C-alpha positions, 0 to 999 in steps of 0.5 A: 880705159880700163884692165882686160883680162889678157896677161903680159909677160911681167919682164916687159913692164917698167916701173911705171906702167906697172904705178899706171895699171896698179891706178886704173885696179884701183880706178875701174876706167880712167881717162889720161889727164886723170892718172898723170894727175894720180901718178905723177907721170908726165901726160905724155908718157900715160899716154905713152905708157897707155898706149903700150899696155893697151899694146899687150891686150893688158888694157882696152880704152873704152869710149865715152858714149854721150847722149 
């Protein structure tokens, strides 16, 4: 996942949502499991947060291309 340039109402974001966004800002691109490890948020919750943030247009899913 990576940060998008879109904006969304900040009152829709929880503290955990913001923690995930801050982690992605520092990491630029990262995987759900790594985000969970680095934020201390359980993986299932991180995946739900990522879905929410993507639906809000705040992040975009980046697919890994393997040779």
